[in-house]
N, C-alpha and C positions, 0 to 999 in steps of 0.2 A: 504493500500500500504506500509506504514511504517512497519507494522508487517510482511508483506511478505518479504520485503527487509531485515529486521532484521534477519529473519530466514535464508535467504541465506548467509548473512554475517557470522552468526554463523557456518553454514556448511563450508564456505570457511576457516574460522579460525581453524576449526576442521580437515583440510586437507582432506576433501572429494572431490574427483575429480569432477570438474564441468561438464565435458563431460559425466561422468557416471550418473550424477544427472538428466540431461535433454536431453540426446541424444536418449533415447528409445522412440518409438512412443506413448506409453501410457502417459508418463510424458509430452511430447509435447502437446498431446491432452488436458490434464488437464490444462496446462498453457494457451492454446488458449481459452478454455472454460471459465477460470477464467477472462481473459482479456475481453472476450465478456460480461461476467456478470457485470464487473465494468463499461464498456461502457454503457450497458443497464441501470445501476443505475444512471449514470451521466445524461442521457436523462430523466429519471424519475424525477430526482431532478430539472432539468430545467423546466419540466412541472409543478412540485409542486411550484416552485418559481413564475411561471406565474399565477397559481391559487391563491396563497397567495396575490400577488399584485392586482389581479383582485378583490378579496374580500375586500381589503382595499380601493380600488377605489370606488366600489359600496357602501361600508359603508359610505365613505366620501360624496358621492353624495346624498345618502338618508338622511344624517344628515342636508343637506342644503335645503331640501324640506319638507313641512309640512305633506305630505302624499305620498302614492305610487300610481302614476298615469302615464299617457302617457308622461308628461313632465319629470318626474323622469327617466323613461326608456330612453327617448331621450338623456337626459343629461349624463346618464351612458354610453350609446352607444358612444357618442361623446368623452367622457373622455377615455374610453377604447380604442377607435380607435387611439387617440393621444398617449396613453401609449404603445400600441403594434406596432404602425406604419403600421397597416394594416387595410383596410376597412372591412375585415371580421374577424379580430382577436377576436372581442368580442364574436363571436359565440362559441368559444371554452372555454369560461369562465363560470364555473359552477354558480358563483354568479349572473352573468347577466341572465342566463337561469332561475334561481330561481326567480329573480326579474320580468322577463317577464311573467313567469307563475303566480306569485302572482298578477300582474297587470290584467291579463286576468280573473282569477278566482274571483277577487274582483269585477270587473265590471259585471261579468256574474251573480253572486249570490247576489249582493247587500250588504248593510252595515252590515247585520246580519249574515254574513258568517264566523265570526271569529272562532267558534269551528271547522267547516269543514276545514278551512284553516290550523289551528294548527294541526289537525289530519293528513292532507295531508303532511304538513312539516315533521311531525314525521316519516311518512312512507317513504318519500323521503330521510330522514337522514339515515334510516335503509338500503335503497337501495344503498346509497352512500358508506356506510361501506362495504356492500357486494361487490360493484364494486371495492373498494380499495383492498379487499382481493384477488379478481380475478385478478386484475392488477399485483399483486406480485406473481402469481402462477408460472410464468416462472422463477423468481428469486428463489423461494422456490425449484423448481425442480433442478436448478443449485447447490444450497446449498446441496441438497441431492446427486446430481450427482458427485460432485468433490471428496469427500472422498470415495464414493462407487466405483468409477473408480480406485482410488488408491488401495483400498482393492482388487479389481479385478486384478490389476496388480501384487499385492503380490501373489495371488493364482496362476496366470499364471507363474510368475517367479519361484515360489517354485516348481511347477509341472515340469517345464523345467529343473530346477536344479536337481531334483530327477532323471529324465530320463537320464541326462548326467552323473550323478554320478553312475547310474546303468551300463552305458556303460563303465565307468572307471573300475568297478569291473570285467567286462568281459574281459578286455585287460590286458596283462601282460607286454607289452613293455613299456619302460620308456618314450618314445616319446608320445605314446597314453595316458599314465597316466597323463603326464604333460598337454597335450592339453585338456583332459577330465576335469581335475581339474580347468583349466583356464576357460573353458566354464561354469562349475558349479558355480564358484565364480562370474562370470559375471552375470549369471542368478539370483543369490542370491542378487547381487547389485541392479538389476532391481526390484526385489521383494520388497526390503525395501525402495528403492528410490521412487517408485510410491506412496506408502502409505505416505511417508514423504512429497512429493510434493502435494498430495491431501489434507493433513491436513494443510499445510502451505498456500495453496491458498484459502481454504474455510474460513479461519479466517478473512481476509480483506473483502471478499465478504459478509460474515455474519454481520460483524461489520458495514459496509457501508449501507447494506440493513436495519439493525435495526434502524440506525440513520435517514435514509430517510423516512422509513415507519412511524416513530414516528412524 
C-alpha cells in the first residue's frame, strides 16, 4: 500500500493530471482488481494467523500429556474452543485434524505403527504444500492480470490514437486539426497511464502476497 501511494505521490508531484490517470475504464478496473486482491490477502492472513495459533495451542496441549490419546484430543478441543470462541472452531484447525487423525491411526494399528504413521505424515505434508499453492492460485492470477491489463490498455490507447491521428491527416480545417490532435493526445495518455497504473498496483499486491505466503 505504501509503495502504491508513493507512486501516486510521485505522479502528483510530476504534474500528471489525476483525472487523466484514473478516469479511463481500464485504469479503474485495474485499481478495483488491485483492491480486491489486497482484501483477499488480508483474509488469507487472518486464516494463517488462526492456523498458527491453533498449532501453538495443540503443541502446548501435547506437551502437557505423556502420549497422544483421547484425553489429549479432548483437551485440545476444549482449548481451541476457548481460543476461537466457537464450539466448532477447532474443526477448521489443521493441527487439530492432524492430531485427531494420529489418534485414530495409532489406536487402529497398535504401538508398532510408527513407520506407517511417519510415512502418512510425510504424505500429508506434501498435500498441505500442494493445497497452499492452490490456495494462492487466485492471487497469482491477479498478479498476472494487473500488468497484463495495463499493457492491454496501452495497445488499445495507441490503436485509438493512431486512428484519430489518421483522421487528422485527412482534414485540412484548423478546427478539425485541433480536435483530432486533442483526441490523439488523450488516447496516448490513456495508453501510458494504464501501463503505469498496472505496474504500480501489482507491486503492493506482489509484495503482500510474498510476505503472507512465506
